[in-house]
N, C-alpha and C positions, 0 to 999 in steps of 0.2 A: 532436614527437609527431604521428603520422598519425591523424586522426580523421575518421570518416565516419558519415553517417546513412543507414540503409537503410529504405525504405518498401515493405512487401509488402502488396498489396491483393488480396483475393478477394471474391466477391459479398457474403458475410455477415460478413467479418472483415477488420480492418486491423491490421497489426503494424508497429511501428517499433523498429528496433534501433540502438544506438549502439556502434560498433566503434572501439576505440583500439588502434593498433599490431597490428591483426589479431585482437584479442581482444574478444569481446562484453562490454560493461560494463553496458548497460541494455537492457531490452526492455519495450515497452508494448503492450498488447492492447486492442482495442476491437471489440466485437461488436455487430452491428445490433440483436440482441435484448436486449442488456444494456449499452447505452451509458451511461456514467457521467453523474452529475448535477452534479458539482463545478463551481462557477462559475455555474450556472444561477440565475436570479432568478425568484421566484414571488410571486404575491399569495396569501398563505395565510390561514387562519382558526384562531384559538386554539381547540383542542379541549378541553384540560384543563390547569388550573393546579395546580401542586404546590408549595405554600409551603415544605414541609419540604426540598425539593431546590433551591429558588430557581430553578425552571425551569417550562417549559410544553411540552406536546406540540402541534404545529401540523400541520394538514392542508394539504398542498400538492399533492395529487393523486397521490401515490405509494402503493405497496402498504401501507406502514406509516407511521403518523404520525411526524413528524420532531421532534427534540429541540432546544429553544432555551433557553439559560441566561440568567439575568438579566445577567450580565457581557457577554453578546453583544447586549444591547439598549441598555444605557447606554454611551455613548461617553465615555471619560475627558475631563476638561476640557482636557487638554493638546492633544487633537486638534481640539476645537471652537474653542478660543481662539487656536490658532496659537502656543503657547508650548512650551517644552521639557517633556518628561514629568515632570520633578521639580517642575513648577509646578502640578500638577493637584490640589492639596489632599490630603485624607486618603484619597481613593479610595473613599469609602463608596458602596456599591451599595444602592439602595432595595429594599424588599421586592418580590418579583415581583408580588404582588397590587396594588401601587401602580402598576406599570408597564403591565400588560395585564390583560384580563379575558376570560372564556370567551365565545366568539362574536365576538371582535374581529378585524377584518381587519388584516393586518400584512404588509408587504413584506419578504421574507427571501431570503437567498442560501445555497445549499448549500456548506458548507465541507468536509464529509467525506461520502463516499458511504455508503449502508447497508452495514454490514459484519457478516457472520454474522447473529445474531439482532437486532442493533441497527439502529434506524432512522437516517436521515440526520441529520447534525449541521448546525444552521443558525446564521446570524448575521444580525442586522439592520444590521450595519455593512457596507454594500455596497461592493464593489470591482470595477472593470472594468479588466483589464490590456490594454496595447498592447505594442508591441515594446520600448519604452524606459521606459514609465511605467505606474503603476497609478493609476487615478482613484478617489478617495475622495469621492463626491458629498456626503456628509453631514459632511465634515470641512473644515477650512480650513488644514490643515497642509501643509508641504512637507518631506518626509523624504527622506533619501539612504541608499541601501543601505549597510550596514556593510562590505560586501565592497569598496566603493570606499574605499580607505584613504588615498590621497594627498589631503592637505588642500587643496592648490592646485586639484586637479581638483574636489573637493567644492564649493569656493567658486565655481569657474567655472560649475558646473552650476546653483548657486543664482542666480548673476548672470544666466544665460541665461533661466532659467525664471520668476523672479519677475515680470519685465515681461509675460511671456506669460499668466500666470494671475492677475495683478492683486494689489493689496495686500490685507492681511488685516483691514482696518478693518470693524467690524460693518456689515452691511447692503449690502455691495457685491456679494454673490452669488458670491464666490470659491469655487471648488471645491478640494478637497484633492488632493494628488498624492504618490506615492512614486516616487523615481527608482530604476529597476532597475539591476542590475549591468551589463547590456548597454549602458547609456547612457554608460559611461565612454569618453571620447574622441570622442563623437559631435558632429556639427556642430549649430549653433543651428537650421539649417533642418530637420534631421531631428527635433529635439525639438519644434519648432513644429508640424510635420506631425502628430506624435502628440497634441499638445494639441488641435489642431483636430479630429482624428479622434475622440478620446474625448469631446469636447464634443458632437459630432454623435451619437455612440452614446447618450450620456446623454439627449439630447433625445428620441430615439426610444423609449428605455426609459420615460421619463416619460409619453409619449403612450400607450404600451402599458399602463402602470400605471393610467392614468385610465380606460381603457375595459375593462380585464380584470375577469373574475369570479374569485371565490376558487378556488384550485386551478389557475389557468392560469399558464403560463410567460410571463414578460414579457421575458426575455433568455436566449439560449442561448449557451453557450460554444462555441468553435470545435471542429471535428472533430479527431480525433487527429493526422493528418498536419500540418495547419496549426498546431495548438496546439504540436506538438513543434518545428516550425521557429521559431515565434514565441519560444519559450522557450530553444531550444538553438542555433539557427544563429548562428554568429559567425565571425570571421576564422580561428579555429582549425580549423573544419570544412573539410576539403579538398573533399569531394564529398557531394552528396545524391543517392542513386540511387533512382528510383521505377520499379516494374515494371508500373504501370498507366498507360496513356496518358491516360485520363480524369483520374485523380488528378494525373498529371504536369502537365497543362494547368492545373489548379486551383492547384497548387504554384507554377508559373511565374508566374501572374498575381499570386498573393499575395506572392511574393518581390519581383517587379518593383515592386509598389505600396509595400511597406514596407521592403525592403532591396535596392534596385536595384544597389548596389555588389557584391552577391553573386550576381547573375544567372547568372554563368558557372559557379557551383558546382553547378547543378541539371542532372542527367542522366536521360534515360529509359533504363532497362535493358530490353533486349529479347532477352537471351541465352536459349539453349535450357534451360540448367539454372536451376531456381528460385533467386532471388537469395539467399534465406536458406541454401540448400544450398551455394552457391558460397562463402560466407563462414563456413561451419561453424556458423551460428547455430542451426539445428535441433538439432544434437547438443548444443550448449551449453545450450539450453533444457531438453533432456531431463535433462542432468546437474544442472541447477538444481532439479529436482524431487526429487532424492535427498537423503537426510540426510547421507551421507558425502561429504566433499570431499577428495580426495587432494592432498597437497602434493608438490612435486618432490623434496624431501629424503627422502620415505618416510613422513613423518608424515601426519596427516589431521585434519580438523575434523569434528565432528558438529553439524549445525545442526538444532535442534528448535524448531518454532514451536508455541506453545500459545495459549490464549485470553488469558492474562494477560501473557505476555512471550515473547521469543525467547531461547534460550540457545545459545551456541556453545562447544563443548568442544574444547580443543586437546590432541592426543595425539602423542607422538613416533613411535609406530608402529615401523617397521623402521629408523628413523634412529638410528645409534649414534654419529655424530660422529667427530671425528679427535683430539680432545684429552682432554677430561674431561666429566663429566656436566653441570656448569654451562654449559660452552660449547655442548654439544649442546642443552640446554634453551633457551639464549639464541637460537641459530640457528633452532631450530624456531619459537620465539615470534615472531621477526622475520618469518619467512615467513608464519606464521599471521596476523599483524596485517595484512599486505598482502592476503592471501586473504580475511580476514573483511570488510575494507572493501569489496572487490569483490563478495562474496556478498550483503552487505546491499543494495547498489545493484542488483545483477542480479536478486535475488529480490524486491525492493521490500518488504523487511521493515521494520516500523516499530514505534513505541511503545517500551516498555522492553526493552532488550537487555542481556544479561549475557554477557560473554566470559570464559571460565574458562581463562586462560593457565596453562601449567605453572609451578609455583612457582620463583621465582628469588631468589637471595640478594643478588646485587650490585645496589645501588641504581641505578647508572648503566645497567645492563642494563634495569631496569624503565623508566627514563626514555626510553631509546632505543626500546623496544617501543611505548610510548605515543606517541612522536614519529612512529614509522612508521605507526601506526594513524591518527593525525591527518593525516599527509601523504596517506594513501590515501583518506581521507574528504574531502579538500579539493576534489576534482573532483565530488563528489556534489551534485546540484542540490537535494536535500532538505536541510533544516536538521538538523544533528546537534549534540549536546552530549555531550562525553565527560568523565567524572569520574575522579579519581585512582585508581590501582590500590590495592586493599585489601591487607591483610596476607596474605590467602589467595590472592592473585594474580588476584582478580576485578576486571574493569573494567565498571562500570555506565555505560550511555550511553542516550541517546534519539535516535530518528530520526523526523522528522515525515513522515507519508505521509497521503494523502487518499483513496487507493483500496486495494482488496484486494491482498494479496501475489500474486505470480505463481502460486504453488501453489494458492491459493484461487480464483484466476480460472480456472485450467485444470483443476482437479481437484475431486472431491467426496468426502465421507467414504465409506470402504469399507463396502459393504453387509454384508460378512461379519462385520466386527468393530465396526461402528457408530462408526467413527472413533477407536477406542481405540489402534489400531496393534498390537494383540495379539489372538491367538485363544486361546480355551480349548483346552487339549490334549485329544486323543482320550480320554485316561484320565479327565480331569475330566468330560467329557461323558458317559462311560460311567456314572460313579457318579451323575450327575444323572438319567440315565435310570432307574437302579435305584430311586432315591428317588421318582421320579414314578410308577413302577409300583406301589410300595407305597402311595403316596398315593391312586392311582386305584382300586385294589381295595377300599380302605376306604370309599370314597364310593359306588361304583357296583357293580352286579352284572354279571358277565360270565363266560362259560365259558372263554374264552381271550383272549390279548392279542396285538396286532400292533404291533411297534415299527418305525417308518420313520426312518432316519437316514442321514447321510453314509456313503459306502462305507468310508472310513478307520475310522470309529467302529464300523461293523458288523463289519468284518474283525477289528478288535482284540477285540471282544467274543467273536466265534466262535473266535478263535485263542488268546486269553489269559485269557478269563474264563468258560470253559465250566463249571468247577466252581462259580463264583459264580452263574451262571445256574441251574444245577441246584438249588443251595441255595435260591435265590429262588423257583423254581417249587414246591419242596416247602413253603416257608414260606407262600406265598399260595394253594396248592392249585389253581393254574392253569397252563396251558401258555403259553409265550411264543415267538412267532415273530419273527424279525428280517428286515427287508427293506431292502436298500441302495437309496438314491435319489440318482442322480447330481446332480440339481439342488439338493439340500440343501447348505447351507453346513456347515462342520464343527461349528458350535454348534447347528444346527437339528435338531430331532427331533419326532416325534409319537408318542404312545402311544394306540393305537386299541383300544377295547373291542369284542370280537366276541361 
């Protein structure tokens, strides 16, 4: 499989695209005015304790106070004592009032950016990632990514790292680590470099914590290009193309320091055509903002993101198949499963997701569709959990994300419909105007009335409702004049008393 990373930089915006076999699979956007906070560590102050929710709001210098739950303050015994998770006792979490109090200073890390009306989500369990490891400064565990399945390799990694990080006897100052998937097959030298690097970063963070005031940042996550390479660059990536010379130099230094064996993968793109145009990324991004996703077979998906969840509806559309209805449905669902997995990754959709496949009778067909969905999600960097298909053909799943979806990063609610996605019809607005006229003349004295509204509404009234207007004028004993206003939305109108 051919896989490339494209980095497009303009003065106020950076975008990173992941292209597999010529098709865009992921896109990440970072704007100077709205740079994300995930991974940043702050010295915060408890603003408000909420015992009923087992949580507190913490001031960390952002626009809205951030949310911290009791479970993100208390670290399970398994992580502090260096034993397996099943050795952590009953997992009891003390009352939030026993853990913190209002006005208390606390060091926290952002684990989820502010999304919509919600503030950032915090954790007191700090973690600092490097290329192959994640440092857990307040734990003494050594964990291995579940995606490294080979038991021999898992044991090798433990054998390499244990001498580097020290034993877990109490009082030896050992720090905790998680071994990332990227570490699979890496040399002892590479892992030792990461351990030393993280220890140095942690010393700097500790110094910053000691001198910081509340609301100050003590550690900042890497910029989008470097973060993307740290998390995604591996032997499967054929090329990384960067269209900014300044960013290219930063990338080269970063890769040479942390991944010298991949130095030859980095290229500076200086072509005349914009790099995202060359690979069709711009067009794909525009399509990713639409609800409808066409399938090659003639079927289509409808992707609908709401505050509570995302739903994906599968439709056969014009696809009639070649054999029978069950075969048609099966083929459409197989294609839809692949497309849905790609759309979740491309649009960065997260939380609860429900995919409404077309009903199938054959149990083997259902298993194959779920298998196809799982295979499509296997390359997703975000954690996903898929549950069995229900009797109605619904597949419930979750996908972890820490930033806004692509649509919510690039778009804002429609001013005309206030985010509903629907506009009141001209007929509905007409009768609202009639009711408002009746209401106004009962409250105020006026000789005549002026109605200002959208041209479509005014034209409809003058063409289709002339008799209704005449009856209304007779009923209120006032004359009514209508005036079209181009800048009014279809739902907007004013009744002016003259």
